[in-house]
N, C-alpha and C positions, 0 to 999 in steps of 0.2 A: 494489368493496369490497376493502380491504387485509386479507390474511389475518393471523391472530395470529402465525404463524411468521415471516412477512415483517416484521411490526412488531417482533418480538423481535430478529431479525437486525439491523434498522436501529438499534434501541436500543443493542445491543452496539457497533455501528460508531460511533454518535454519541458514546457514552461515551468511547471511545478517542480519537476525533478531537477532542473537546472538550478533553481533557487535553493532547493533542499540540499543539493550537493555542495553549493557554495557555503551554506550555513554550516554544514557538517565539517567541511574542510577547514573553515575558519575556526570553528570550535576545537577541532583536533590540534591545529597549529598552536592556538593559545594555550590549550591544556598541556601540550607537550612542552612548550617553553616554560610554563610554570613548574612542571614536574622537574625539569632540569635545574631550575633555581632551587626548588625545595630539596633536591637530592644532590647538591653540588659537591658533597663530600664523597659521593659514590662515583665510580667510573661508569658513565653511561655510554652505551654504544652509539656512535654517530648515526644519523639517519642514512638510509640506503640511497644509492643513486638509482633513480627510476627513469632516467632519460631514455633508456632503450625500450620503454613500454609506451607504445603509441596511444594517443588519445582516441577514445571511441565514443560513439553515440548510439542511442536506441536503434536496434534491439540489444546491442551489446552494452555492458556496464562494467565499471571498474570496481575492484575491491581495494581498499586502502588500509594501511596499517595505522598504528596509534600516532604516527608522525604525519599522517596525511599522504604518505608515499604510495604510489600505485604498485600493486602486486602484478606479477607476470601471469596471473590467472585471470582470464577474461570471462565474465558471466554472459551466457546467452539467456536472455530473459523473455523472449517472445519470438514468434515465427518470423523468418525473413520475409520482406515484402518486395524486394527489388533485386535485380542482378547486382547492384552495387553492394547490397548486404552479403550476397554470396561471395563476391570478390573480396570484400573486407575480411570475411572469415579465412579465406585462402591466404591473404596477405599476412594476417596475424599469425596464422599457423606457420607460414614460411619464416617469420621473424622469431620463432621459438616460443610463442605464447602457448600456454595450456588453457583448457577451457573447463568451466563448471556450469552446469545448467541450474536454473532457478525458476520455480513456478511463480511467476510474478505478473502474469497476464492471462486473464480468462482461464480456460481449461488447460493451457499449455503445460506439458508437451502432448497431452491427450488431444483427441479430436475436439476442435473448437465448435461449440454448439450454437454460438451467436450467429443467426442467419445473415447478419449485416456485416460480418467480419470479412476482410480481404482474404481471398483464397489462393493467392500466388504460391504459398508454400505447399499447398496440396497439388497444384499443377506441376510443381517441380519435384514433388515426392522427396522432400528433405528428410534425412534421418538424423534428428538432433541427438538421439541417444548415442549414436556412433561418433558424434563430434566431440563428446565431453568425457571427462574422467570421473566425474562425481555429480551428484544432484542435490540441491536444496529444495525440498518439497513443502507444500502447505496443505495437502489433502487430508481429510479425516480418514478416508480409505484410499489406499494407493490404486491408481488405475493400472490395468495390466501392463501398459507400456513401460511403466516404472517397476512394477512388482517383478516383472520377468527380465529386467535389464541386467541384473547382477552388479549394478553400479553401487558404490558407497553412497549412502544417502543420510540426510539429517533433516528433521522437521524444523524449518526456520523460514520465516517470511521477512522480506525486506523491511516491512513495517515494524518488526521486532527491535530494530536498531535505532529508533527515535531516541534522542537524548533529552531527558527531563531537565538536565542542568543547562541546556542551551536555550534555543528559541522557544521550545514547546513547554511553556509553563503558564499557570493561571495568572491573570492580570486582575488584582483586587479592585482596580479602578473601573473595570467594566462590569456593569450591573446586569443581572439576568432579566431578559425581556420576554423570552419565549420558553415554552416547555421543551420543544424538540426542534431538531433540524433534520431535513431530508434532502439529499442531493440527487438530482436526475436532470442533467443538462438538456437543453433543447437539441433535437435532432435536425430541425429545419430552421436555419437562421436567415432565410431569404427575406426580402422586404415584405412579401405577403405571406410570411411563414404560417404554417398550419401545424397542428398537433398530429404528427404522423408517426407510425411505428418506425423505429430505427435502432441504431447501435446502443444509444443511451437507454431508450425505452426498455430494451431487452435486458441489458446489463444491470440496470438499477431496479428491474422488476416492477415497472410502473403499473402493470395490471394488478398485482397483489397490493402495491402501495395504495392504490385508489380505494380498494376494499377496506384496507386497514384504516385509512384516513377517515372513512365514514364512522368506524367504531370509535376512533380516537376523539373525533369531534362531537359526534352525537351522544356517546355514552359517558365521555370523560371531560368534554368541553376544554380540551387541551389547546393551547396556543402554539403556533409553530411558524417556521420559515422554511420554504421550499426553494432551493437554489436550482433554477431551471423550470421547465414546464410552463413557460410564460404564456403560451397560447393554448394550454390544455384545460379542459373542463373537468372538474371533479365535484364531489358531493357539496350540495348547498349547506350542509351542516357546518362546513368549515368557513363559510362566508363571514368575514369580519374578524376572525380569530386566527387565520392562517395566512401569512403574507407570502407572495411569490415574487422572487427577485431573479434577474438574469445572471449569467456567468459573471463572477467578480474577479478582480485581481487577487493574487495570492494573499497579500497582507489584509485586504478588506475581508476576504473570505474567512481567514483565521480569526479576525476580530468579531465577525458576525457569529461564528461558531461559539466563541466564548460567552455570548449572550444567551446561550441555550442551556437547559438543564440536562438534556440527554440527546443522544444521536439515534436516529431511526434508520436501520439498515435492513430493508427487506430483500436485498440483493441475494442472488444465488450464484450466478456466473461471474464471481469476482474473487480473484486470488489475493485475499487479505488486503482489502483497501486500506491505505495508509491513514485515511481520515479516521478510521476506528481507533488506532493507537494515538493519533493526535488528540482525539477527544479524551482518551484516557489520561494523557499527559495533562490535560486541562481539568482533570478530575470529574469528567462527565461519564456516567455509565452509558453503555451502548445496548440498545434494543435490537437484537440481531436475529436474522433468519437462521434457524438451526442448520439448514441445508446449504449454507454458504460454502463455497469451495475452500476458501482459506480465511484465517483470522479467528476461527472458532476456538482455537487453542488459547486465545487471550480472553475469552469471555467466561468468567467465573460467576455463576449465579449468586446473587446476594453480595458480590464484591465488586466486580467490574461491569456487570450488566445482566441481561436476561435473554433467554431464547424464546422464539415463537416460530410457527410455520404458516399460520393462516389468520384470517380476520376474527376467528372465534377464539383460538387458544392464545391470541395476543392479550386477551383480557387478564388472565392471572399474571402475565408478565408486566402489564401496565399497572395492575394493582400493586405489585411488588415495588416498582420504581416510584410511582406517585405517592405511595403511603410510607415508603422507607427511604426516600431520596437521600436524606442526610446521613444514612448509615453506610452508603457505598463508599468504597475506598479505592477507586480505580487508579488514581495516580500513585498511591502508596504501593499497591500491588505491582503496578508496572515498574516502578522504581526498584522494587526488591527482586523482580524476576526477569526483567527485560532490559532493553537499552544496551548501550555499548559496554557497560561494566559487566553484564551477565551474558547477553546474547553475543556481544562482540568477542568476548573471550571464547565462547563455545565455537564461534565461527573460526577464530584464529587456530584453535586446537584442531578443528576438523581439517583445515588447510594443511597444517603441519603433518597431520597423520596421513593424508592421502595425496599430497603433492610434494614428492621428494625434491623437486628442483625449484621449490619456492625461493624467490629472490630475497626474502627476509625470513630465514629459518628461525629467528628469534622473535617473531611477531607475537605481541601480547594480546592485542585486541584488533579486530577487523571491522571495517565499516563498508557499506555499499553506497 
């Protein structure tokens, strides 16, 4: 049985991913058309026919080529939650699809530590390593399940593929109103909702966040916006300078983030939250927990952000960001090292090397 809280979390994730996918596909199609115009004197290969690749939904994901066409490699990005997911895997396999794993959800494929996570996959004893031919990982240190797998692997997070030339770019018309943003959605959304421990509380590390907020407000008088935690109490030092808002629509959330100078990420059990690279695309440094599962590889101290681990050693990180804010070059670093141009090419090369039956053997860049 899937819990209502787990279902709500998945719905929020799917809403954002659906929009993101449409933005990426639209961008790919427009860019591909322009490239054909610019290179009309060259013989360009026609887009492949991907009609034999079924549409999939979470926990499965598509990989697309530079023309927005679906590859016959399906990503498994999270544990299966229902018998329907199990049957979908079998149906895709029967139709000749190959599979690649990606660490895109909590500790997956390792044991998921979040006590509020659905446990269907453990009851069914799924072997995701045996289901795939390769794996995209995000861990600083490989968990034994991957280290001992003998699978071809590459360090890459889905968040590495954000496109700075598309939707995710600074808006000079939006003025900075806050020092920081922190996201920890409400776990209880009932009419008489209370601040109770839950999936979001654990995943966004609310316990550590509260302690750090005291330091940030008491010692640095920072202004901020917290998305979620609408019925939660925290230090009085933040009264009047930190605003709390409920879950917002995707566009409203993105615009609210652009009003902030940096992103506060105390999370640990998070596999490279995409909000981190979205912030970088908006040229916002990220103040990140050193122990976060994924996304650490995009945090370059003094360039894209700073690390911390607790309410005490957050102080030198805050000193660095608040005293040198204008020297950070998060967007420039991301543009030069990530995005479809760089990470997309690396992913395409990885697929060509390890999936001999790839339906586009000439793929140049890949996107998720």
